[in-house]
Backbone bond lengths (Angstrom), bond angles and torsions (degrees), N, CA, C in turn:
res aa  C-N    CA-C-N  psi(-1)  N-CA   C-N-CA  omega(-1)  CA-C   N-CA-C  phi
1 M - - - 1.463 - - 1.522 110.18 -
2 L 1.316 117.15 134.35 1.444 121.62 178.82 1.520 110.19 -70.02
3 V 1.321 116.14 139.78 1.458 120.94 176.78 1.517 108.62 -120.87
4 S 1.312 116.54 158.16 1.453 120.96 177.38 1.519 109.89 -83.18
5 F 1.315 115.71 165.88 1.469 120.72 176.67 1.524 110.14 -59.50
6 I 1.318 116.82 -44.11 1.460 120.60 -178.30 1.527 110.67 -62.78
7 E 1.316 116.85 -41.37 1.472 120.24 178.06 1.524 110.94 -64.71
8 A 1.333 116.51 -42.12 1.467 120.61 -178.80 1.523 111.31 -65.36
9 I 1.333 116.15 -43.35 1.468 120.32 179.61 1.522 110.47 -66.02
10 T 1.333 116.58 -45.97 1.468 120.73 -178.60 1.526 111.19 -61.04
11 A 1.330 116.26 -35.44 1.466 120.99 177.91 1.526 112.19 -79.60
12 R 1.334 116.01 -5.94 1.475 122.24 -178.05 1.526 111.09 56.44
13 N 1.311 114.46 39.33 1.463 121.99 -175.48 1.530 108.73 -101.43
14 L 1.330 116.37 96.81 1.458 120.97 -175.44 1.526 111.58 -61.53
15 A 1.325 117.12 -41.10 1.467 120.06 -179.49 1.526 110.42 -60.44
16 A 1.324 116.75 -39.57 1.468 120.08 179.14 1.518 111.44 -70.76
17 V 1.325 116.96 -40.06 1.473 120.65 178.25 1.523 109.77 -58.97
18 R 1.313 116.89 -37.37 1.470 121.08 -178.44 1.527 112.58 -66.41
19 T 1.306 117.80 -18.28 1.475 119.73 -179.24 1.523 112.03 -86.71
20 I 1.321 117.86 -9.12 1.469 121.72 -174.65 1.530 109.68 -89.28
21 P 1.332 118.67 133.34 1.472 121.09 179.85 1.521 112.28 -56.71
22 K 1.333 115.13 138.50 1.460 121.69 179.08 1.515 108.47 -154.98
23 S 1.305 116.55 169.93 1.460 121.34 178.70 1.518 110.93 -109.80
24 D 1.324 115.29 162.25 1.462 122.71 167.54 1.525 105.76 -139.73
25 L 1.320 116.04 103.79 1.463 122.20 -170.90 1.522 112.25 -108.69
26 H 1.320 116.18 8.08 1.469 121.47 -179.25 1.523 106.66 -144.22
27 N 1.328 114.85 88.62 1.456 121.01 -169.27 1.529 108.76 -148.25
28 H 1.334 115.63 121.75 1.465 120.80 177.74 1.528 107.97 -94.82
29 C 1.309 115.83 110.12 1.459 123.29 -163.71 1.526 114.77 -48.32
30 L 1.325 117.81 -53.82 1.456 119.47 -173.16 1.524 113.14 -70.02
31 M 1.331 116.35 -7.59 1.461 121.19 174.23 1.518 110.53 -121.58
32 G 1.337 115.75 23.00 1.454 120.83 -176.74 1.513 115.07 -90.29
33 G 1.336 117.72 -9.67 1.462 121.05 179.73 1.515 112.18 -101.77
34 R 1.298 116.35 178.09 1.463 121.91 179.09 1.529 110.09 -75.22
35 L 1.317 115.99 145.57 1.461 120.90 178.09 1.525 110.48 -61.58
36 S 1.327 117.06 -33.86 1.467 121.03 -179.61 1.527 111.36 -60.64
37 H 1.334 117.07 -30.67 1.469 120.76 178.58 1.523 110.22 -65.62
38 M 1.324 116.83 -41.77 1.468 120.39 179.04 1.525 111.38 -74.82
39 E 1.323 117.10 -30.63 1.467 120.15 177.14 1.525 110.50 -66.80
40 K 1.312 116.49 -40.63 1.465 119.99 177.30 1.519 110.42 -61.97
41 F 1.335 116.32 -41.56 1.459 120.96 177.91 1.526 111.06 -63.68
42 A 1.337 116.91 -46.69 1.462 121.50 -175.77 1.522 112.54 -76.39
43 G 1.327 117.09 -18.40 1.457 120.87 -179.35 1.509 113.53 73.13
44 R 1.324 116.59 26.51 1.466 120.81 179.99 1.522 110.16 -161.74
45 K 1.319 115.06 164.27 1.457 120.66 174.71 1.528 109.60 -71.91
46 I 1.310 115.16 145.35 1.464 121.60 175.97 1.520 107.16 -116.49
47 E 1.299 116.35 130.80 1.466 120.97 -178.06 1.529 111.20 -56.78
48 R 1.334 116.24 129.23 1.458 121.49 179.75 1.529 111.03 -70.43
49 F 1.328 114.51 151.96 1.456 119.50 174.14 1.526 109.80 -73.20
50 R 1.318 115.74 133.70 1.462 121.73 173.17 1.517 108.11 -133.10
51 D 1.324 115.85 130.40 1.459 119.36 -178.07 1.524 110.36 -65.75
52 T 1.312 115.80 133.30 1.466 121.82 -179.93 1.524 111.74 -112.59
53 G 1.315 116.22 12.20 1.451 120.26 179.57 1.516 113.90 82.78
54 L 1.322 116.97 10.07 1.462 120.88 -178.03 1.522 112.72 -100.03
55 G 1.323 116.72 4.70 1.460 119.78 178.23 1.512 112.26 62.18
56 I 1.337 115.63 -134.32 1.463 121.04 -178.07 1.526 111.32 -62.52
57 H 1.326 117.08 -27.59 1.472 119.74 179.36 1.531 110.69 -69.70
58 G 1.325 116.63 -32.03 1.460 119.88 175.33 1.517 111.52 -67.19
59 V 1.337 116.15 -39.52 1.460 120.65 175.37 1.522 110.14 -61.49
60 N 1.342 115.97 -46.43 1.465 120.00 -179.77 1.523 112.00 -63.31
61 N 1.328 116.92 -34.50 1.465 120.01 177.22 1.522 110.72 -64.34
62 W 1.340 116.83 -42.35 1.464 119.80 178.83 1.518 110.22 -64.25
63 I 1.321 116.61 -44.28 1.467 120.08 -179.88 1.519 110.28 -61.03
64 G 1.335 116.53 -47.16 1.464 120.54 -176.18 1.518 113.60 -69.93
65 N 1.332 117.51 -40.29 1.466 120.64 -172.90 1.527 113.92 -92.84
66 I 1.324 116.63 -32.32 1.465 120.37 -174.63 1.530 112.31 -105.66
67 Y 1.319 116.68 -47.15 1.466 119.77 -171.93 1.523 113.40 -86.84
68 R 1.303 117.37 -36.52 1.465 119.23 -175.66 1.531 112.76 -59.04
69 P 1.356 119.83 -42.06 1.472 118.21 177.01 1.527 113.03 -60.00
70 V 1.337 117.26 -28.14 1.466 120.79 178.55 1.525 110.05 -77.31
71 I 1.325 116.95 -48.54 1.464 121.12 -174.63 1.526 111.86 -68.20
72 Q 1.315 117.44 -15.02 1.469 120.89 177.74 1.524 112.73 -87.53
73 L 1.334 117.50 -5.01 1.457 120.32 177.83 1.533 109.98 -69.70
74 P 1.325 118.14 151.33 1.473 120.15 176.44 1.526 110.95 -55.83
75 M 1.322 116.82 132.16 1.459 125.94 178.75 1.532 113.63 72.40
76 A 1.334 117.72 3.98 1.465 119.14 179.00 1.521 111.46 -69.08
77 F 1.319 116.98 -37.96 1.464 120.37 178.32 1.521 110.26 -58.40
78 E 1.309 116.27 -49.77 1.459 120.95 179.70 1.529 111.17 -61.00
79 T 1.334 116.20 -40.03 1.462 120.60 -179.72 1.519 111.44 -64.96
80 A 1.330 116.89 -39.02 1.464 121.00 179.41 1.522 110.97 -66.53
81 V 1.330 117.24 -42.21 1.466 120.88 177.27 1.529 109.49 -63.04
82 E 1.321 116.33 -44.37 1.467 121.05 176.85 1.525 110.14 -56.04
83 G 1.330 116.30 -46.57 1.462 121.18 -178.96 1.517 112.83 -61.07
84 A 1.327 116.82 -37.59 1.461 120.67 179.50 1.518 111.61 -64.82
85 F 1.328 116.70 -43.42 1.464 119.50 178.74 1.526 111.78 -70.73
86 L 1.326 117.39 -36.70 1.472 120.22 176.63 1.532 110.70 -61.92
87 Q 1.331 116.49 -43.01 1.461 120.65 179.39 1.525 110.77 -63.85
88 A 1.320 116.68 -46.52 1.467 120.28 -179.77 1.526 111.10 -59.83
89 K 1.317 115.95 -45.33 1.479 120.36 -179.31 1.528 110.54 -62.41
90 S 1.327 117.08 -44.49 1.461 121.12 -177.41 1.525 111.99 -66.56
91 D 1.327 116.51 -19.72 1.462 121.05 -176.40 1.525 112.69 -99.27
92 G 1.314 117.22 4.86 1.455 120.14 178.85 1.513 114.24 76.84
93 V 1.324 116.65 19.20 1.464 119.87 179.24 1.523 109.10 -72.06
94 T 1.328 116.16 127.41 1.460 120.85 178.64 1.526 112.32 -115.43
95 V 1.338 116.64 -14.42 1.468 122.20 173.24 1.520 107.14 -129.20
96 L 1.322 115.91 120.83 1.461 121.15 -173.41 1.520 110.53 -129.78
97 E 1.330 115.81 118.42 1.463 121.85 170.42 1.524 106.04 -108.87
98 M 1.334 116.40 112.59 1.464 121.17 -169.76 1.523 109.95 -132.19
99 S 1.335 115.76 128.69 1.468 119.44 -170.74 1.526 113.73 -99.37
100 M 1.325 112.95 149.86 1.462 122.79 174.76 1.528 107.28 -123.33
101 D 1.311 117.59 128.11 1.460 120.83 -175.97 1.521 111.55 -66.33
102 S 1.329 116.42 135.04 1.465 121.34 -174.98 1.528 112.91 -66.52
103 C 1.345 116.63 -22.14 1.471 119.11 -179.90 1.522 112.87 -93.20
104 L 1.326 116.64 5.24 1.463 119.77 -179.70 1.527 113.27 -58.12
105 P 1.334 119.40 -38.60 1.472 118.06 177.62 1.522 113.15 -56.98
106 R 1.331 117.62 -35.55 1.467 120.94 177.77 1.525 111.40 -73.61
107 I 1.335 115.71 -38.19 1.458 120.18 -176.40 1.524 111.81 -70.78
108 L 1.332 116.69 -42.85 1.467 121.48 -174.69 1.523 113.03 -108.94
109 N 1.324 117.07 3.15 1.464 121.72 -178.50 1.528 110.85 56.54
110 L 1.340 113.98 48.24 1.460 121.17 -178.96 1.527 108.95 -116.66
111 P 1.306 118.96 125.97 1.471 119.55 174.01 1.525 110.55 -69.36
112 V 1.319 116.18 153.03 1.457 120.59 -178.04 1.524 111.28 -60.27
113 D 1.332 118.10 -36.11 1.468 118.70 -179.55 1.525 111.76 -64.52
114 K 1.332 117.86 -29.57 1.456 121.21 175.25 1.528 110.21 -69.34
115 I 1.332 116.89 -39.87 1.463 121.19 177.28 1.523 110.09 -61.97
116 V 1.323 116.47 -45.72 1.461 121.31 179.68 1.524 110.84 -62.59
117 T 1.325 116.74 -46.19 1.471 121.27 -179.93 1.519 111.33 -59.91
118 T 1.334 116.43 -40.92 1.462 120.91 -179.39 1.520 111.33 -66.66
119 L 1.334 117.21 -44.81 1.462 120.62 177.96 1.521 110.87 -60.78
120 K 1.314 116.73 -45.30 1.470 120.59 179.64 1.523 111.00 -61.57
121 H 1.331 116.22 -43.54 1.464 120.49 -177.20 1.521 111.67 -61.47
122 Y 1.329 117.59 -50.97 1.463 119.38 -175.73 1.525 112.06 -74.08
123 H 1.311 116.74 -29.97 1.462 118.80 173.30 1.528 110.17 -61.09
124 Q 1.314 116.44 -49.21 1.464 120.58 -175.63 1.519 113.36 -73.54
125 T 1.320 118.59 -33.74 1.466 120.33 -176.67 1.522 112.72 -84.75
126 I 1.338 117.13 -27.50 1.468 119.64 -176.57 1.520 112.43 -102.33
127 A 1.317 116.90 -45.62 1.465 119.01 -171.84 1.524 111.60 -145.28
128 P 1.322 118.35 63.08 1.468 119.90 -179.00 1.522 112.60 -64.93
129 E 1.334 116.82 -18.46 1.461 120.37 179.49 1.534 112.40 -74.37
130 I 1.321 116.74 -16.84 1.462 120.16 179.40 1.526 110.01 -74.68
131 I 1.322 116.29 132.79 1.466 121.08 171.73 1.523 106.11 -80.71
132 F 1.318 115.12 108.70 1.461 121.45 -169.52 1.521 111.11 -108.61
133 F 1.332 115.04 126.04 1.461 121.89 176.10 1.531 108.36 -115.15
134 P 1.341 117.66 95.31 1.465 119.66 178.52 1.525 110.49 -64.02
135 E 1.310 114.46 141.61 1.464 121.15 -174.25 1.525 109.64 -128.99
136 V 1.318 117.05 144.93 1.456 120.91 174.63 1.529 108.15 -108.98
137 G 1.317 115.29 136.38 1.464 120.60 -177.42 1.512 112.45 -116.59
138 I 1.328 115.15 148.13 1.464 120.38 177.66 1.524 109.50 -125.73
139 A 1.317 115.28 140.23 1.462 121.82 -177.11 1.527 110.47 -90.43
140 R 1.311 115.43 129.20 1.468 121.11 -174.78 1.528 112.82 -71.80
141 V 1.312 117.69 -12.96 1.468 120.12 -179.24 1.525 112.19 -81.81
142 L 1.335 117.50 -12.35 1.463 120.48 -174.84 1.527 111.61 -90.97
143 P 1.317 117.53 150.02 1.467 120.40 175.32 1.520 110.60 -58.60
144 V 1.316 116.72 140.19 1.457 121.15 -176.38 1.526 111.43 -59.84
145 R 1.330 117.27 -35.82 1.464 120.33 178.96 1.532 111.10 -61.10
146 L 1.337 116.50 -40.94 1.466 120.32 177.12 1.523 110.31 -66.75
147 V 1.331 116.34 -42.48 1.463 120.92 178.05 1.525 110.85 -56.32
148 L 1.313 116.66 -44.73 1.462 120.84 -178.96 1.520 111.63 -60.65
149 S 1.331 116.44 -43.72 1.470 119.80 -178.47 1.526 111.25 -68.50
150 C 1.339 116.90 -33.92 1.470 120.65 178.36 1.523 111.36 -74.14
151 L 1.322 116.05 -36.19 1.453 121.62 -174.08 1.527 113.01 -74.28
152 E 1.314 116.25 -32.86 1.462 121.27 -171.82 1.525 114.20 -52.12
153 P 1.342 120.32 -50.84 1.475 118.71 -178.26 1.527 113.47 -66.38
154 F 1.322 117.68 -27.43 1.466 120.34 176.36 1.525 110.33 -66.87
155 L 1.321 115.96 -44.39 1.459 119.67 -179.54 1.524 110.80 -69.48
156 E 1.318 116.67 -37.20 1.472 120.42 179.82 1.526 111.64 -65.84
157 S 1.332 117.80 -25.43 1.467 120.64 -178.54 1.524 111.71 -65.44
158 G 1.326 117.54 -26.68 1.450 121.33 -177.44 1.520 114.43 72.83
159 Y 1.318 117.41 5.38 1.464 122.17 -174.99 1.533 112.65 -89.70
160 F 1.311 116.37 -33.37 1.459 120.48 -172.36 1.521 110.88 -85.30
161 K 1.329 115.74 139.55 1.460 122.13 -170.15 1.528 113.59 -109.43
162 S 1.317 117.74 -10.64 1.461 119.22 179.88 1.521 110.46 -150.91
163 L 1.329 114.66 164.94 1.462 122.54 -177.17 1.516 108.55 -127.75
164 D 1.334 116.23 136.72 1.464 121.36 178.43 1.525 109.27 -130.21
165 L 1.315 115.54 149.63 1.469 123.71 177.00 1.516 107.53 -122.49
166 Y 1.344 116.90 128.46 1.459 118.94 -176.79 1.520 111.71 -145.12
167 D 1.320 116.25 -168.92 1.457 125.42 -175.35 1.529 110.08 84.24
168 D 1.319 117.90 -157.90 1.463 123.00 -172.07 1.533 111.44 -60.28
169 E 1.324 116.93 113.20 1.467 121.24 -178.34 1.527 113.21 -62.78
170 L 1.327 116.93 -22.52 1.460 120.68 -175.38 1.528 112.25 -99.33
171 A 1.325 117.26 7.38 1.464 120.74 -173.35 1.521 112.92 -63.91
172 Q 1.326 117.91 -40.53 1.456 121.69 179.30 1.519 109.81 -160.87
173 P 1.331 117.22 160.79 1.472 120.49 -175.49 1.520 111.94 -60.41
174 I 1.323 115.03 142.69 1.458 120.31 -178.89 1.526 111.27 -64.72
175 Q 1.322 117.05 -25.51 1.471 120.48 179.58 1.519 112.62 -60.31
176 N 1.332 116.92 -23.18 1.460 120.71 -179.89 1.532 112.54 -63.00
177 Y 1.329 116.98 -18.67 1.468 120.96 -176.15 1.520 112.73 -106.12
178 R 1.326 116.60 5.52 1.463 120.24 -175.81 1.528 112.15 -57.55
179 E 1.341 117.52 -46.98 1.464 120.46 -176.32 1.529 111.90 -69.61
180 I 1.331 116.66 -36.01 1.469 119.80 177.34 1.530 109.84 -60.79
181 Y 1.308 115.83 -46.09 1.457 119.90 -178.54 1.523 112.02 -71.52
182 H 1.320 116.96 -33.34 1.463 119.51 175.56 1.526 110.08 -60.56
183 Y 1.325 116.02 -43.03 1.463 119.79 178.50 1.528 110.74 -67.53
184 A 1.337 116.77 -42.22 1.462 119.92 179.85 1.525 110.94 -58.13
185 R 1.317 116.65 -43.67 1.476 119.86 178.55 1.522 111.02 -64.92
186 S 1.344 116.39 -36.15 1.468 119.47 -176.71 1.527 112.42 -67.01
187 I 1.341 117.06 -23.65 1.467 119.73 178.70 1.528 111.45 -102.46
188 G 1.332 115.98 12.62 1.456 120.67 171.31 1.511 116.86 87.81
189 L 1.340 117.92 14.22 1.456 119.37 178.67 1.524 110.85 -79.12
190 K 1.314 115.91 143.74 1.458 121.54 169.84 1.514 107.77 -72.04
191 C 1.332 117.50 136.34 1.462 121.28 -173.92 1.525 111.00 -112.36
192 K 1.336 115.02 123.66 1.456 122.71 -179.12 1.522 108.94 -134.11
193 A 1.322 116.71 162.68 1.466 120.49 174.35 1.520 109.45 -159.32
194 H 1.325 116.02 146.51 1.456 121.97 171.81 1.531 108.12 -76.05
195 V 1.296 116.80 120.41 1.466 120.62 177.14 1.519 108.15 -159.33
196 G 1.327 115.99 149.21 1.451 119.98 -179.15 1.506 113.73 75.40
197 E 1.322 116.06 17.69 1.468 121.03 171.21 1.522 107.74 -86.93
198 F 1.313 116.18 -52.78 1.462 122.58 175.60 1.535 111.52 -112.34
199 G 1.328 116.60 -26.74 1.460 120.99 178.77 1.516 111.60 -77.62
200 D 1.338 116.73 172.72 1.464 120.52 -174.27 1.526 112.27 -86.45
201 A 1.339 115.14 176.90 1.458 121.22 -176.95 1.521 112.12 -62.70
202 A 1.328 116.40 -40.65 1.463 119.69 -178.04 1.515 111.63 -60.74
203 S 1.330 116.96 -33.49 1.465 120.20 -179.02 1.524 111.91 -66.44
204 I 1.331 117.05 -24.76 1.469 120.22 -179.97 1.518 110.14 -67.53
205 R 1.316 115.53 -52.10 1.469 118.48 179.65 1.523 110.90 -62.86
206 Q 1.328 116.79 -42.44 1.465 120.32 -179.99 1.524 110.89 -58.98
207 T 1.324 117.27 -43.29 1.464 121.26 -177.81 1.522 111.42 -68.36
208 V 1.331 116.34 -43.18 1.468 119.87 178.99 1.523 110.28 -60.72
209 E 1.322 116.92 -45.14 1.466 120.69 -177.78 1.523 111.91 -71.04
210 T 1.326 117.49 -40.96 1.467 121.20 -177.44 1.518 111.88 -67.61
211 L 1.338 116.32 -41.66 1.467 120.51 -174.99 1.524 113.25 -98.43
212 G 1.309 117.40 -7.90 1.463 119.82 -178.14 1.513 111.83 65.97
213 L 1.328 117.38 48.24 1.459 121.47 -173.83 1.523 112.54 -71.82
214 D 1.330 114.35 145.60 1.458 121.96 171.93 1.522 110.98 -89.09
215 A 1.330 116.94 -28.53 1.467 121.69 -178.43 1.522 108.76 -155.83
216 V 1.332 115.25 158.97 1.462 122.47 -179.96 1.522 108.96 -116.43
217 Q 1.329 116.06 133.85 1.454 121.29 172.57 1.536 108.07 -88.22
218 H 1.303 116.69 120.77 1.468 125.65 -173.82 1.528 110.10 80.34
219 G 1.323 119.18 -103.86 1.456 121.77 -179.92 1.517 114.78 74.43
220 I 1.332 117.19 14.70 1.467 119.69 -172.49 1.529 113.46 -69.29
221 R 1.332 117.67 -21.12 1.464 119.57 -179.72 1.530 112.06 -74.51
222 A 1.306 117.12 -1.27 1.469 120.37 173.82 1.525 111.09 -59.13
223 V 1.327 117.23 -23.51 1.468 120.26 -179.38 1.522 112.10 -62.64
224 E 1.313 117.59 -15.68 1.466 120.70 179.62 1.523 112.25 -72.60
225 S 1.326 117.59 -12.79 1.460 120.48 -173.78 1.531 111.12 -140.25
226 D 1.333 115.89 115.61 1.463 119.77 175.02 1.526 110.68 -61.36
227 E 1.319 116.34 -34.94 1.467 121.05 -179.40 1.527 110.77 -64.23
228 V 1.325 116.88 -45.23 1.459 120.59 -179.97 1.524 110.66 -67.10
229 M 1.322 117.23 -40.49 1.464 119.18 178.39 1.524 110.90 -62.38
230 K 1.320 117.27 -42.39 1.468 120.30 177.93 1.521 110.45 -62.82
231 W 1.328 116.51 -40.12 1.468 120.78 -179.42 1.531 110.10 -64.62
232 L 1.318 117.56 -43.44 1.463 120.97 178.39 1.529 111.19 -61.97
233 A 1.331 116.40 -43.01 1.457 120.60 179.56 1.526 110.69 -66.49
234 D 1.322 116.70 -44.84 1.466 120.93 -178.03 1.529 111.89 -63.59
235 N 1.344 115.90 -32.48 1.457 120.46 -177.65 1.525 113.01 -98.07
236 N 1.331 115.84 6.83 1.470 121.76 174.56 1.527 112.20 56.43
237 I 1.333 116.27 41.85 1.465 121.75 178.16 1.520 109.07 -88.33
238 Q 1.300 116.20 118.23 1.465 121.46 -178.01 1.523 111.50 -80.92
239 L 1.328 115.91 138.08 1.463 122.00 174.16 1.523 108.29 -106.11
240 N 1.331 116.01 118.43 1.468 121.72 177.28 1.525 107.98 -92.79
241 I 1.311 114.87 95.30 1.466 122.35 -168.21 1.525 110.85 -96.98
242 S 1.327 115.63 146.26 1.463 122.43 -179.42 1.535 108.56 -125.12
243 P 1.322 117.71 85.13 1.469 120.50 -174.13 1.521 114.52 -56.76
244 A 1.336 118.58 -44.61 1.462 120.65 -178.13 1.523 111.26 -61.39
245 S 1.321 116.58 -37.98 1.463 121.43 176.67 1.517 110.50 -63.63
246 N 1.322 117.09 -46.88 1.465 121.35 -178.41 1.525 111.67 -62.41
247 I 1.327 116.34 -38.07 1.463 120.50 179.26 1.522 110.63 -70.21
248 A 1.332 116.92 -44.42 1.468 121.15 -179.14 1.523 111.82 -62.06
249 L 1.331 116.70 -33.53 1.460 120.71 -179.52 1.522 112.01 -92.01
250 K 1.342 115.44 9.84 1.469 122.93 174.12 1.528 113.03 61.75
251 L 1.330 115.44 33.57 1.464 119.91 173.80 1.521 110.56 -84.55
252 T 1.317 116.16 -16.59 1.452 123.92 171.80 1.517 106.97 -153.78
253 R 1.324 117.53 158.72 1.464 119.99 -171.03 1.525 113.77 -78.28
254 S 1.335 116.53 -36.08 1.467 118.53 -170.21 1.517 110.11 -161.98
255 F 1.333 115.46 174.03 1.456 120.27 174.06 1.530 110.43 -63.19
256 K 1.311 116.95 -33.77 1.460 121.25 -178.73 1.523 111.89 -66.14
257 T 1.324 116.88 -36.77 1.468 120.60 -176.62 1.529 112.90 -98.42
258 H 1.322 117.10 4.38 1.465 119.39 -175.75 1.530 110.76 -62.99
259 P 1.347 117.25 136.73 1.476 120.31 -177.89 1.522 115.38 -67.08
260 I 1.317 118.93 -5.09 1.465 120.44 177.40 1.530 110.81 -56.74
261 R 1.341 117.38 -30.58 1.463 120.52 178.11 1.529 111.16 -63.71
262 I 1.318 116.36 -46.32 1.464 121.67 -179.46 1.526 110.09 -65.25
263 L 1.310 116.94 -43.41 1.465 121.28 179.73 1.529 110.40 -60.93
264 Y 1.312 116.60 -44.22 1.469 122.04 177.89 1.530 110.47 -61.12
265 D 1.322 116.46 -43.75 1.463 120.80 -178.39 1.524 112.41 -66.94
266 H 1.322 117.15 -20.99 1.458 121.18 177.58 1.535 111.86 -91.26
267 G 1.316 116.72 11.88 1.457 120.72 173.69 1.510 115.04 81.88
268 I 1.328 117.72 13.41 1.464 121.27 178.93 1.528 109.11 -83.53
269 R 1.320 116.16 135.98 1.470 120.57 176.72 1.520 108.97 -76.71
270 V 1.326 116.35 117.48 1.457 121.77 -178.38 1.520 110.12 -119.45
271 T 1.326 115.89 154.10 1.459 122.46 172.10 1.520 108.69 -130.38
272 V 1.322 116.31 162.03 1.469 122.82 176.77 1.517 108.01 -107.76
273 N 1.332 116.22 134.55 1.471 121.81 -173.17 1.519 110.91 -144.91
274 T 1.343 115.87 164.91 1.464 119.46 -172.90 1.525 114.49 -88.54
275 D 1.337 118.24 -33.42 1.461 123.15 -173.74 1.536 108.69 69.42
276 D 1.341 117.26 -83.99 1.469 122.10 -178.05 1.522 109.74 -140.37
277 V 1.312 117.50 94.83 1.469 120.74 -179.34 1.521 110.72 -60.86
278 I 1.319 116.54 -35.51 1.464 119.98 -177.03 1.530 111.20 -63.39
279 L 1.328 116.53 -27.22 1.465 121.46 178.71 1.517 112.40 -89.39
280 F 1.343 116.02 -44.90 1.457 120.17 -166.96 1.530 113.74 -105.91
281 N 1.343 116.61 -8.28 1.464 123.18 167.20 1.527 114.08 60.22
282 K 1.341 116.77 34.14 1.455 119.51 175.97 1.525 110.08 -142.02
283 G 1.341 115.00 127.60 1.442 119.84 171.28 1.514 109.86 -81.52
284 N 1.329 117.05 179.17 1.453 119.49 -178.59 1.512 112.72 -69.35
285 S 1.330 117.97 -35.14 1.466 120.29 179.09 1.521 110.52 -60.36
286 E 1.314 116.81 -42.86 1.463 120.76 178.50 1.522 111.43 -63.51
287 Q 1.337 116.19 -37.66 1.465 119.69 -179.97 1.525 111.53 -70.03
288 F 1.336 116.90 -42.48 1.463 119.36 175.56 1.529 110.83 -57.24
289 L 1.334 115.76 -43.46 1.458 119.97 -178.30 1.526 111.11 -66.42
290 Q 1.319 117.17 -40.12 1.468 120.61 177.96 1.528 111.50 -65.08
291 L 1.333 116.80 -38.76 1.463 120.01 177.83 1.527 111.32 -65.41
292 Y 1.338 116.79 -29.00 1.468 120.75 175.94 1.529 110.58 -78.21
293 K 1.330 117.28 -48.94 1.464 121.00 -177.64 1.525 112.31 -60.62
294 S 1.334 116.58 -33.20 1.462 120.67 -178.40 1.522 112.44 -79.06
295 G 1.335 117.17 -7.17 1.451 120.83 -179.23 1.514 113.82 80.44
296 T 1.327 116.35 10.67 1.463 120.21 -178.64 1.524 110.75 -67.63
297 F 1.341 116.36 -40.87 1.464 121.84 179.64 1.519 109.98 -136.58
298 S 1.317 114.42 155.26 1.463 119.60 169.62 1.523 108.52 -79.71
299 A 1.320 116.55 166.65 1.465 120.53 177.86 1.524 110.42 -61.78
300 E 1.326 116.84 -37.88 1.456 121.10 -179.51 1.526 111.06 -66.40
301 E 1.310 117.12 -40.57 1.466 120.61 178.10 1.527 111.06 -65.90
302 L 1.317 116.55 -39.91 1.461 119.84 178.49 1.520 111.10 -65.24
303 D 1.322 116.57 -32.16 1.456 119.30 177.15 1.528 110.57 -66.86
304 V 1.314 117.21 -36.87 1.468 121.05 174.76 1.526 109.90 -60.84
305 I 1.332 116.53 -45.52 1.468 121.30 -179.66 1.527 110.33 -64.33
306 R 1.329 116.35 -41.90 1.475 119.98 177.34 1.520 110.55 -58.76
307 K 1.313 116.27 -44.39 1.459 120.86 -177.50 1.525 112.67 -69.95
308 N 1.335 117.12 -24.01 1.474 119.57 178.25 1.520 111.84 -56.27
309 G 1.318 116.71 -35.36 1.456 120.65 -179.04 1.514 113.89 -82.19
310 L 1.319 117.18 -9.70 1.459 121.96 -176.99 1.522 112.40 -106.36
311 V 1.319 116.44 -32.10 1.456 120.14 -172.25 1.523 112.19 -63.23
312 Q 1.354 117.42 -33.07 1.462 119.33 -178.65 1.536 111.56 -66.11
313 N 1.337 116.26 -19.89 1.467 120.56 178.53 1.524 112.18 -105.55
314 R 1.330 114.82 13.92 1.473 122.03 175.28 1.523 112.65 56.40
315 L 1.337 115.20 37.87 1.459 119.22 178.43 1.513 112.05 -92.26
316 I 1.336 117.55 -3.79 1.455 120.54 178.00 1.511 108.96 -136.48
């Protein structure tokens, strides 16, 4: 018998929660699947990520030292993409915005058309029912000139539907990306950026205004400013939040104390997302359930948050 999201959450039934349609709008493709999927491929255990207090630099250290040797193996790229779609399907994701790093062709010696072909193949063979919005991401630590040369073939492909900016928020001024984002908007791409994860509240508004963002990845530091929270709510700027990621990186102590509650109470449209399942080992269904078990939200409130990620695609 079919159950509603509210019934599944109230019953604390994870298997049932996983059957309910939901979105994942903050997902880095090559780290979007379970670590066990890559371990099976590699034929060995892979060291788990553990926060060392270095924030995003600790994540980058794990990627560079532990994950990169795996992802460079023959067929590892394809396996990682497969794992991301398998995870999304198993979690009831029906709207998926998933990013591919613009410098990946240089890192793995993969042409963009191969990346596109691989994404199309696993989308269609594993989860054709998912409404998939491929996204291209750019790292803020790289020189803008390099970013431009890496980004160009992705944009020329016509396949990617949104643009994201991530990595160290303090690496360089946000103004350096103004022209890139102006062009992205002119060709109809949805514009997003990681901000307010480690940076302050003021940087969130500055980034949204400078780049003309449609949505913010993370944005949890907005809680530091009532003015910024009001501005986000008034301008209907969605925050695609990843609670498990924030907890693992010690940006907040627990699901119970996560600032998503405060942001929601200030009228900001929030969504729940995975960020990197391979790092943080939680799908969205698990996060929704944890937010309920911790008393952070009622089942009805969580249903509102779930629907926030679906309503923009007219799925409800």
